[in-house]
N, C-alpha and C positions, 0 to 999 in steps of 0.2 A: 504494500500500500504506500503510495507516495506521501512524502512529508507534508506537502501543501495540497489540499484538496481542490483548490480553485485558483484562478489567476488573481482574484481579489484578495484571497488569503495571503498569497505570496506578496502582493503589494502592501497589505496591512502589516505584515511582519518584516520582510526584508526591505521593502521600499521605505518604510518608516524608520528602520534602523539606519539605512543609508542617509536619510535626512538628518538624523542625529549626528552621524559621522561628519556630515558636511559642515556642522557648526564647530568642529574641533579646531584647535590651533594648528594641528598637523595638516589638516585639509586646507586651511587658509594659506599656510606656507607652501603647500604643494601647488596650489593655484598660482601663487605669486611667482613660483620658480619654473612653471611649465608653460611652454609656448606651443600652441597648436600649429600643426603644419598647414600649408596653404590649402584651402578648399574644405577645411574641417571646422565645425562649430561645436563639437562635443568631444570630451576627452575619451570616454569609454561607454560602451553599451554592453549590457549583459543580456543575452538572448537565452531564455530558459525554455525547456521542453518538459512536458508532463508535470504541471500544466504549462501551457504556452503563455509566455509573458516577456516583456522587455522593460529594462530599467536603464536609463541613460543618464550619465553624469555630464553636465555642461557648466558653463560659467555665466553668471548674471550679476552685474555690478560688483565685480571683484570677489564674488562668493560662489562656492560650489552649489549648483542647483540640481536636484534630482527630478527626473521626469519619468513617471510610470506610464507604460502603455506605448502605443504607436506614436511616432513623431517623425517630423521631416528633418530633424537634426542629422548631421553627417558626422558620426564618431570616427576618431582617428584609430581607435583600437576596439575590437569586438571580441568578446569572450562568449562562446556558445557551449552550453552544457545542460544537463537535466537539472531540474530544480533541486533534486536530492543531492547531486554533486555540489551545486552551489552552496547549499545549506551546510554540508560537511566541510566545505572549504572555509566558510566564514566562522565555523566553530573551531577551526584550527586542526581539524582531523584529516586534512587532505593536503599533502605537499603539492604546491603548484607545479614544480618541475616534473614530479612523477606523474601528476594528472595530465600534463601536456604530453609527456612521453607515451602514456597509455591511451591518449586521445580521449580521455574523459572530459577534458576541456579543450576546445578548438579555438585557436586565436587567428584573427585576421588583423593585420596592421603591424606596426613596429614593436615587436616583443621587447626590445631593449627598453622602451618606455615603461612597460609593465614591470620589468625586473628592477627598475630604479626604486619602486615603491615597496618592494618586498620587505626591507627592514622595518618599515612602518606598520606592516601588517601584524607583527607580534603584539602591538598595543591594541589592535582592533579586535583580535580574536576574543580576549576576555570580555571586552565591551559587548560583543554580540551575546555571549552567554549571560552576562548580567542583564542585558536588555530583555532577553527571553524570560528570565525570572521575573523581572520587573512588570512585564505585561501579562504575567500569569500563564506563560506557555512552557512550563517545566516539561511538558510532554515532548517538546521538541529537543530537549537536552539528552534524551536517552539514545 
């Protein structure tokens, strides 16, 4: 049985968590230090399957903005995976390099940009676990 039963549940959990991450100092520093390539207006898009969903990270007024659902934004980097794989990744239970090698996560765009933020992910993993507890979704921690 999939972790998320619907697209809306995925947005309610993972989308809202990303919105919280967008408010952190690390995210603000990342935006300030990252320049999008020509023709792109979003940093990253996560395409999920089972259920089908998209979450895009872009910039608005110098801040990271999270867009859930279909969008006309053109992301520089796209990560495609099942929602279960994405959930395990943000829990810190899935190594990005191994997931890429096993094709559990497929990437389009400059992977070097994704690898730059790997050190910052160690601070995000516990925040996701804490967020799930905070919203009463301990069932997703199992």
